[in-house]
C-alpha positions in Angstrom: 71.0 92.5 78.7 73.0 89.8 80.5 73.8 88.1 77.2 75.1 91.3 75.7 77.2 92.0 78.8 78.8 88.5 78.6 79.4 88.9 74.9 81.0 92.3 75.4 83.1 90.9 78.3 84.4 88.0 76.2 85.3 90.4 73.4 87.3 92.6 75.8 89.0 89.6 77.4 90.0 88.4 73.9 91.5 91.9 73.3 93.4 91.7 76.6 95.0 88.4 75.5 95.8 89.5 72.0 96.7 93.1 72.5 97.4 93.7 76.2 98.8 97.2 75.6 95.7 98.3 73.7 93.5 96.8 76.3 95.4 98.7 79.1 95.3 102.0 77.1 91.5 101.7 76.7 91.1 101.2 80.4 92.9 104.5 81.1 91.0 106.5 78.4 87.6 104.9 78.1 84.9 103.8 80.5 85.9 101.2 83.1 85.5 97.5 82.1 82.6 95.7 83.5 82.5 92.9 86.1 82.4 90.3 83.3 85.8 91.3 82.1 87.4 91.0 85.5 85.8 87.6 86.0 86.8 86.4 82.5 90.5 87.4 83.1 90.5 85.7 86.4 88.9 82.5 85.0 91.5 82.3 82.2 94.3 82.4 84.7 92.7 79.8 87.0 91.7 77.6 84.1 95.3 77.6 82.7 97.0 76.7 86.0 94.4 74.1 86.8 94.6 72.3 83.4 98.4 72.4 83.4 98.4 71.1 87.0 96.4 68.1 85.8 99.3 67.1 83.5 101.8 67.5 86.3 99.9 64.9 88.4 99.5 62.3 85.6 102.1 60.0 87.0 100.5 59.8 90.5 96.9 58.8 89.8 93.6 60.6 90.3 94.5 61.9 93.8 97.7 63.5 92.5 95.9 65.0 89.4 93.4 66.8 91.6 96.0 67.8 94.2 98.5 69.2 91.6 95.7 71.0 89.8 94.5 72.7 92.9 97.9 73.5 94.5 99.3 74.9 91.3 96.4 77.4 91.0 96.7 78.3 94.7 100.4 78.7 94.6 100.4 80.9 91.4 97.5 83.0 92.8 99.2 83.6 96.1 102.6 84.4 94.4 100.9 87.3 92.6 98.5 88.4 95.3 100.9 88.6 98.2 103.3 91.2 96.8 100.6 93.2 94.9 99.9 95.7 97.7 103.7 96.3 97.8 103.6 97.1 94.1 101.0 99.7 94.5 102.4 101.3 97.7 106.1 101.4 96.7 105.3 102.4 93.1 103.2 105.3 94.4 105.9 106.4 96.7 108.2 106.5 93.7 106.0 109.0 92.0 103.5 106.9 90.2 99.9 108.1 89.9 98.6 104.8 88.8 95.3 103.8 90.5 95.0 100.7 92.6 92.5 99.3 90.1 94.9 99.8 87.2 97.6 98.0 89.2 95.3 95.1 89.8 94.4 95.1 86.1 98.0 94.9 85.0 98.6 91.9 87.3 95.3 90.2 86.1 96.0 90.7 82.4 99.5 89.3 82.9 98.3 86.2 84.9 95.5 85.6 82.3 98.1 85.7 79.5 100.2 83.3 81.5 97.2 81.0 82.0 96.6 81.0 78.2 100.3 80.1 77.7 100.0 77.2 80.1 97.0 75.9 78.3 99.0 76.0 75.1 101.8 74.0 76.9 99.5 71.3 78.1 100.1 69.0 75.1 103.8 69.3 75.5 103.8 68.3 79.2 101.2 65.7 78.7 103.3 64.0 76.1 106.5 63.9 78.1 104.6 63.0 81.4 103.2 59.9 79.7 105.8 58.9 77.2 109.0 59.2 79.4 107.7 57.1 82.3 106.3 54.6 79.8 109.8 54.1 78.4 111.5 54.1 81.8 111.4 50.3 82.5 113.2 49.5 79.3 115.4 52.5 78.6 115.6 54.8 81.7 115.8 54.4 85.4 112.8 55.9 87.3 115.1 58.6 88.8 116.2 59.7 85.3 112.6 59.6 84.0 111.5 61.9 86.9 114.4 64.2 86.2 113.4 64.5 82.6 109.8 65.3 83.4 110.9 67.9 86.0 113.3 69.5 83.4 110.5 69.8 80.9 108.2 71.4 83.5 110.9 73.8 84.5 111.6 74.8 80.9 107.8 75.4 80.4 107.6 77.6 83.5 110.7 79.5 82.6 109.4 80.2 79.1 106.0 81.2 80.4 107.5 83.3 83.1 109.7 85.2 80.6 106.7 85.8 78.4 104.6 87.1 81.3 107.4 89.4 82.3 107.3 91.0 78.8 103.5 91.3 78.9 103.7 92.9 82.4 106.3 95.4 81.1 104.3 96.3 78.1 101.0 96.7 80.1 102.6 98.9 82.7 104.2 101.1 80.0 100.8 101.5 78.3 99.2 102.5 81.6 102.0 105.0 82.4 103.2 106.5 79.2 105.1 109.2 81.1 107.3 106.8 83.0 110.5 105.5 81.3 110.6 102.1 83.0 108.1 99.7 84.6 108.6 98.3 88.2 110.2 95.1 87.2 111.4 94.5 90.8 107.8 93.3 91.4 108.4 90.4 89.1 111.4 89.4 91.2 109.1 89.3 94.3 106.6 87.2 92.4 109.3 84.8 91.3 110.8 84.5 94.8 107.5 83.9 96.6 106.3 81.6 93.8 109.5 79.4 94.1 109.0 79.1 97.9 105.3 78.2 97.5 106.0 75.7 94.8 108.6 74.0 97.0 106.4 74.1 100.1 103.5 72.6 98.1 105.6 70.0 96.4 104.6 71.2 92.9 107.7 69.8 91.3 107.7 66.5 93.1 107.0 63.7 90.6 
């Protein structure tokens, strides 16, 4: 029974990452997803931020690797969790009939997709985080090397952020087919809070 539940959960998580709109539509029309699905989506998001955080700390030794991995996951999680009640409350005041669980599902699917995108970006950041500082003594100053590594990370986060925005938009439209536009203002809150947390935690300090 447990094995079947886990297998079913993994299948549904795979659907959420491949076809987020279809996954959201099934949530609204079929039976609710089991606990394994929620855990799987959350694990994907945490795994993605943790693995990418490891590459962000490569230049600072083991302590920096562990710290960046943890802080990136915490900052990303808080950036989405803090404004989530506002999304449900203000969206409901605007006429939405979306359930709180559906709102949470939309955010979780989006962050899980973002975690997968960060995992795919790990080789890119790993290469530049290792190769650029290695060439710094001969070709580049340490300041320029750090600036290049920071620029690569900012480009990765910008690309992942834009992709997550598209996923969130598509999921919300699938959940509320009768509404013409999703609450994209929520993504602005996530970005603003995330930027402040990243600065506070020193995520982009290399």
